N, C-alpha and C positions, 0 to 999 in steps of 0.2 A: 517812752519807756519800753515798749515791746522790742524795739531794735536793740536796746541795751541788753535786755533779757535774752534775746536771741544770740547776741555776741557772747555773752557769759556762758550760756548753755552749750554752745559749740566748743568753746575753749575747755570747759569742764568735761564735756563728752570726750574730747581728744585726750585729756589727762586720764580719764577712766579707761579708755581703750588702751593707752600705753601702759597703764598700771596692770591691766590684764595680760598684755604681751610680756612685760617684765616678769610677772608672777609665773606665767606659763614657761618662760625660758629658764627660770630658776628651778621650779618644782618638777618640770619634765625636761631636764637639761638634755637628755639623750636624744629626744625626738628631733629637736631643731638643730642640735649639734650635728646630727647625721647630715642634715641639709648643708650646713657650712662646710663640713668635711668633704662631701662629694663635690660641691662647687669648687672648692680650692684644689681638690685633686683633679678636677676636670675629667672625672671618671666616666661621664656619659656624653661627652662631646662627640662630634662627628668623627667617624673612622678616618684615619689618615690625616688628622688635623695637624697643620704645620705650626700651630701656636702652642702645642703642648709643653714647650719649654717654660711656659708661664706657670704650670702646675706646681703647687706646693704640697708636698707629701708629709712634711714634719707635723706630727700630732700636736706638739706644743704650740706651733703657729696656728693651727686650727683652733685650739683652745683660746689663744690670745685674740684672734679675730672675733670669736664668739663672745668673749668677755667684753671686748670693745663695743660690740653691737649692743649688748645688754646694758652697759654703762651709758651708751649714747641714748638708748630708749629711756632709761631711768632719768637721765638729765632732762630730756625733753618732757617727760612726764612731770617731773618736779617743777619745771618752769611753767608748764601749762597749768598745773594745779595751783601754784602760788599766784600766777597771773589771773586765774579765774577768781580766786579769793580776793585779790586786790581790786578787781573790777566790781565784785559784789559789794565791797566796802565803799566804793565810790558811786554806787548805783543812783543815788539821789543827788549827787553833787553836780556842779556846773559842767557844761560840755568840755571846757578846758581841763578840768580836773579829771573827768572820766577819760578823756583822750590821753592824758599823761599816764594814767593807770594801766594803759594797754602795753606798756613796755615789756613786762615779763611774759605776757601771753604771746606777743609778737615774737619774742626770742624763742619761746618754747615751740611754737608752730613752725618757725623757720628752722630750728634744729631738727624737728621731725621731718620737714620737707627734705633737708639735706641728707638725713639718714636714708630715706627711700630713694632719693635721686643719686647720691654719691655711692653709698655702700652697696645698695642692691642693683640699681639700674646701670650705673657706670662701672663700678669695680666688679660686682658679681656678674652682671649681664654682659658687659663688653670685654673687660680684661680677662675674666675667667670663662667667658663664652657660655654663660648659663643659658642663654637663649637657644643653644643647640641641644639642650637636654629635654627629653620628654618627661623624665622622672623628677629632676631637680631644678626645674625652671620656676623661679619665684617672681618673674617679671610682671605677670598679670596682677598678682597680689601687691607688689611694690608700686605699680602704677596706680592701682586702685587707691592705695593709702596716700600716695602723692597727690592724687586728684582730690580726695576727700579733705585732706589737710590743707591743700591749696585753696579750696573753696572756703573752708573755715577762716583761713587767713584773710581772704578777700572780704568776707563779711565783717571780720573784726576791724579791718582797715578803713571801713566806711566811717567817715567823720560824723560825729554827733553834733548837730547844730542846735538842737532843741533842748532848752532847759526843762527839767522835770516840772510837771504842773504842781502848784502849791498844795493841792489836796493829797499828794503822795508823800 
């Protein structure tokens, strides 16, 4: 039972974290928007950069990117939250039933992994060269969240072979 509780706790903790991220991005839109704006503008990349043709200066595109990130975070949050509740409902069920209930949580954690990997590390980090910026470099934070979320997914994917004890 402790493994199941661990899995559920990590999924719900991820949902909680993502909820805070979405809330912060909505209620303090300007702070993180400045990050997106500067990364897309490539405003603090190395001097003489030959890849500045990639920079996007249109404000509406910056807002579109930021909205897409917030929606992506919200979708991952919803899937993790729903998945955690689905797992809680199957806490005392058979191993097969508990395993089947992992679907939504796996989807949410995977969506979150893709956010940090694709949007931040690949697009922000490599396409827009965020790694070159001392001020607007979110790669460490993105990697940290990719690693934490990945560990949660690995724990969740552990198959449960033990049926709950009858006294539970």
